N, C-alpha and C positions, 0 to 999 in steps of 0.2 A: 830058726830065728824068725822066718817069715810068718810061721804059725803064731808065735808069741806076739808079734807086732799086730797081726790081724785081730787076735783076741783082745789086745789092748785098745785098738782103735775103734772097734765096734761099740763097746759100751761108752767110750768117749764121745762118739758121734751121737749116741742117744742122749747123753747128758747135755751136749751142746744144743741139740734141737729142742730139748725140754726147756732150756733156759733162754730161748730166743724169742719168746713171746714179747711183743711190743707193749709199751706202757699205754694203757687206755685211760686218757684223761676224763672221758665221759663217765667211766665207772668211779673215778675218784670224786667227781662232782656229785654223782648220785649218792655216794657214801656220805659226803658232807651234808647233802640235803636230808639224808636219813638221820644222821647223828644230831644235827642242829635244826631239826624240823621246826621248833618253836621260834627260831630266828629267821630262817629263809623261807619257811612255808613251802619248801620244795621248788622255789623259783630260781635258784642259782643255776646259770647256764653259761656256756662259752659262746662268744660271738661266732657266727658263721656255722653253728652246729644245727641242732634241731629247730632253733628259733631263727628264721630268716629275718633280714633287716626290715622288710616291710611290716612284718608282724610285730617286731619289737617297737618300731616307730608308732604303730597304731596303738599299742598298749601305753606308750608314753603319753600320747595325745589324750587318750581316754582318762588317764590319771590326772592330767593337768587341767581337764575340763571342769573338775569339781574340787571343792576344798579338800586339801590333802590331809588325811588322817595319819596317825603314826604308823599303822601297818601299811598303808598305801605309800608312805614315804620310803619305807624299807623296800617295798616291791619296786618302786620307781628307781631307787638306787641300784638294786640288783640288775634291773634291765638296762639302765642308762649310764651308770657310773663306770668310768674307765678304771677306777680303783679296784673294783672287784675283778675285772678282766686281768689287771696286773697281778692280783693275788693268785688267780688261776694259772697264769703263765709262770709265775715263780714256783707255785706248787708243782706244775708240770715239769719244770726244770729239775726240782729236787727228786721227784719220782723217777725221772729218767736217769739221774746220776745214781740213785740207789739201785735201780735195775741194772745199770751198767756194771756195778761192783760185783754182781753175781754171775757175770758172763765170763766165759773162757776167752783168753786172748787168741787172736788169729794165728794159725801156724805160719812159719817162715819158710819160704822156698828160696834156696840158693842155687845159682848156676855158675859153673866154672868152665873155662875153656883155656887149656894150657897146651903149648906146642914146644917140643924139644926134639931137635934134629928131624928125623923122619916120622916122629910119633906125634899124634894129636890126641889129647886126653880131654874128654868132656865129662864134667862131674855135676851131679844133681843131688841136692840134699833137701829133704822135707823134715823140719824139726818143730818141736813145740815144747813148752815148759812142762816137765813131768809133774812137779809139785802143783803147778797151776791146774793140771788135770786131776791129780789125786785129791786136791783140796776143794774141788768144785762143789761137792755137796755141802760142805761147811760154809763156803762163801755164799751159796744160794740161801742158806738159812739166815745168814747175816743180812743178805740183801733183802729178804722178805721182812726182816725186823726193821730195816731202814725204810722200806716202803711203808710200813705201818706208822713209823715215826713221821714221815713226810705227810701221810694222810692226816694224822692228828694235828700237825702244824698247819696244814691248809685249813682244816676245820676251825682251829683256834683263831687263825687270822681273819677268817670270814666272820666269826662271832664277834671279834673285837671291832671290826669295821661296822657291822650292823649295830652294835651298841653305840658307836659314835654317831650314827645316823639317828638313832632313837633319841639320844640326849640332845643332839642339835635341834631336832624337831621340837622337843619340849622347851628348850631355851627360846626358840624363835616364836612359838605361840605365846609363851609367858611374857616375853619382851613386848610383843604386839599388844597384849592386854594391858600391861602396865603403862605403855605409851598412851593408850586411850584414856586411862584414868589420870595420868599426869596432865593431859589436856584439860580434864574437868577441874583438877585442882588449880591449874593456871587460870582458867576462866573465872572460878570463884574468887581467887586472889585478886584478879584484875578488877572485878566488880567491887570488891571491898575497897581496893585502893582508890578507885574512881569516886566512890561514895565518900570516902574520907577526905579526898581533895575538895569536893564540893562543900562538905560540912565545915571544913576549915575556912573556906572562902566566906561563908556566912557567919563565921564566928562561933560555931557550935562544937568545934574540935580544936584541941591544942596542936601545936606543931609536933609534939612527941607522939600524940595519939595517931596523927596521920603518918608519921615516920614508921610506926610499928606496922601499919597496914601496907605501906609502900615496900618495906624491906621483905615482908612475906611475899609480896607479888614478885619482887626481884628474885628471891630464892626459888619460887615456883617456876619462873621463866627459865632459870638455869637448870633446874631439875628436868623440865620438859625437854630442853635441848639434849641433856645427857640421856634421857630415856629414848629420845628419837634415834640417837646414834647407837645405843644399845640394841634397839629393835632392828636397825639396819645391819649392824654387825652380825647379829644372830641369824638374820635372814640370809645374809651372804654366806655365812658359814654353812648353813643348810644347803644353799644352792651349790656350793663347791662339792659337798659330800654327795649330792644327788647327781652331779655331773651335768648340770644344765648349761646350755649355751645362752646367749643374751636373749634370743627370742623366746626360749622356753622359760627363762627366769622371769620375764615380763608377764608370763601367763600363770605363774605360780600363785595359788591362792591357799591361804591357811585358815583353819577354823577360828572362830571368834574367841574361843576359850578352850582351856585344857579339859580333858575328860574328867568325869566325876570320880571321886575316890572309890575304890572297891568296897564292897560291903563289909568284908572282914579280912584281915591279913592272915597269911598261913602261919601255922604254929611253928615254933623252933624245931620240934620233932619231925614234922613233915618236911621242913626245909633241909634238915640234916640227912634224912633218908633219901631225898631226891638228889642231893649232892653226892652221896656215896655211890650212887648208881651210874653217874655220868661224868665224874671229874676227869677232864682231859689231861690236866697237868700231872695227875698221879699216873695215868696210863703211859704218858710220854716218858716220865722219869723212870718208870719200871722197864720200858723197852730200851731206854738208853743204858740202864744198868746191865741188862742182859747182853746187849750188843757189845758193850765195853769188855766184858769178860771173854766172850767168844772171839772178838777181834784180837785181843791181846795174845791168846795162844796161837792163833792162825798167822798173824803178821810176823811174829818173832820167828816161827819156823820157816815161812816162805822167804823171808829176807836174808836169813843167815845161811840157809842151805838151799840156795837156788840151783836147780838142776834142770837141764834140757836134754831131751832124747830125740834122735832123728834117724830117719831111714836114708841111706846113701846108695847111689847107683852111679858108677863110673864106667865110661866106655873109652877104650884106648884103641886108636887106629894106627897101624904100622904101614906107612906108605911104601916102605921098601919091599915088604913081603905081601902087601895087600890084605893083611889079616886084621881081624877085629876081635878084641877081647872085652868081656864085660865083667865088672867086679861089683859085688853087692855086699852090704854090711850095715852097720849102725854106728852112731856116735852117741856118746854120753858126756855132757859138759857139767861139771860140778864146781860151784864157787867155793873156794877154800877160805874159811874164816881165820886167816893168819894174822891180820892187822886189826880187824874190828870184830870183837866178840859180842857186840850188841849191848854193851853196858848202858850206853846213852839211850838206846831204843827201849830197853827194859825199864829204865827210870821214867821215860816219858809215858810208856804204857801203864806203869803202875800209878803214875800221877793221874792219868785219864780215868783209870778204874776207880781210884780214890775219889776223884771229883764226881763221878757218876754215883757212887755210894752216898756221898755227902748230899748231892742234889736229891736223891731219892728220900733220904732221911729228912731233909729240910722240907720237902713238899709234904711228906706224910705228917710231920709234926705241925706244919703251918696251916694245913688245909682247914682243920677244925677252928683254929684261931681266926683265920681270915673269914670263915663263914660266920662265926659269932659276931665279929666286928661288922661285917656287912649286914647281918640281920639287925643288929642294934641300930645302925644308921637308917635302915629301911623302916623299922618299927618306930623309931623316934620321929622320923619325918612324917610317917603316917599319923601318929598320935597328935603331932603339932598341927598338921593340916586339918585333921578332923576337929581339933579344938577350936581352930579359927572358924571353921564352917558351922559348927554346932553351937558355939558359945559366944565368941567375940563379935563376929559379924551380926548375928541376930540381936545381941545386946546393943550394938551401935545403931542398928536400925530402929530399935525401940526408943532409944534416946533421941534419935533424930525426929521420930514422929511426935514424941512428947514436946520437944522444943518447938516444933511447928505449931502445936496447940498453944503453947505458952506465948509464942510470938503473935498468934492470932488474938490472944487475950491481952496483948500489950504488956505482958509480964517481962519479956526480954526484947532487946532491940535487934535490928537487922544484922549488926556486926556479930552478936552472939550466935545468931542463926547461921551466918556464913562460916564462922569458925567451927561450928558443929558439923556443917556439911563437909568442910575440909578434913576434919578428923574421921568422919565416916568413910570418906573416899580413901584416906590413908590406911584405915584398917582393912578395907577391901584389897588394896594393893599388897599389904602384908599377907593377907590370905592367899593371894595369887602367888606370892613368893614361896609361901609354905607348900602350896600345891606343886609348884615347880620343883622344889627340893624333893618332894615325895616321888615324883615321876622320874627324876634323875636317879634317885636311890633305887627305884624299882628296876630301871635299866641296868644299873650296876649290880643289883642283886641277881638278876637273871643271868648275867655273865659269870658272876661268882659261883653260881650253882653248877655250872658246867665246867668250871675250872679256868676261867679267864678273868680273874679279879680286876676290877677297875677302881683306882683310888678315888674314894668319895667319903666325905664326912658331912654330917648335918651342918648347915649354915647357921650362923648366929641369927637370932631373931631380933629385929629392930623393935624397940619399945614404942611403937607408933600408936598404941591404944590408950596411952595416958592422956588425960585432958590437958589442953594448953590454955594458958591464961592470956595469951596474946590476943588482942582484939576485944577483950571483954571490958 
């Protein structure tokens, strides 16, 4: 019997030692940086690790010393925001839980001391779950599957957070641009209203004509206040995502304008090919499906036929004769499935497996549709922004230059010139909005390519390019 137990415990010890490697969060971060290189640029790191606090603070100061580009905003958030550290901690927790599921339970040591008359009996029992030991290889396979799932979930969460930072930066810069142009519209409207007031005083303007200029000035003032709040709200949203304190927020400088549009958008075929190679949601659903099938067979066996085996050694002392006797043996405990045959557990496991199959099918069928929708939003936003840049804004500029010549030749009055200036500024603001929609769609498209789709649709375009008769 001793030989059999020794032969059983030696491979068991080897399996236990093989499954005792600790979870290395640095390797998980490195894997995330590798998978999402276009998002993190390899800059994701845990606090207190390879990047000491002084080095991190120096990087933050350097980034805040210059106007913050979109890539620099992501780098600043990775280094400074507590949100990314929270994601790393949550991922670490999930990795540790997945690793724990593949480890064998600790053995149980029992000690007994019994006295009867002149006899003293001391019993010692070392036991462990037999099925827990026999199913260790299968549980380690499941554990590795769950580790892979946790790794994908960490990567997906980081991608989602980076996308939020990118879109917040776009909104903050665009809102700042539109605020500046709203000031110009308000100044032009104010000049027009003041001139109308003076002309009414000398009898050259009717009350209705002055009221038209005054109401436009009033509207421009309200729009400026709204634009100012929008710019403040967008900036504060970016500050929160960057994790800046009050002193750092005061130092934050943004570029004067959004980046130029790319020369040409990627083709649908290139986009689809890139997505097929790196979709995280497809990989995650496949791992969940594999894990559900393996866990169903394993859990049902281990819960219904729970068995423990133990080595026992008892020593009996006879005080009357001064003798001592030792007894050795083993124990086997088997849970008898008399009252619960596992019907409810089987139903729950079947439901979990069915859910995993359905999720896999849903992701597989929805991936192409989501990609087509995302590409349509991206391409539409690109075409509209390019149309404003190449057609509408240059035409408005040409019209403005011609009206200046007409004004110099006394063919139109000052009010017509001011109205044309307002319309030109409004077309530029619409162009800024179109650029903003494109860069928001670009961030959403980048996330969709890797399997973290972000809800986004092309915004409606205000018809600010039509001529206005007010003030003429």
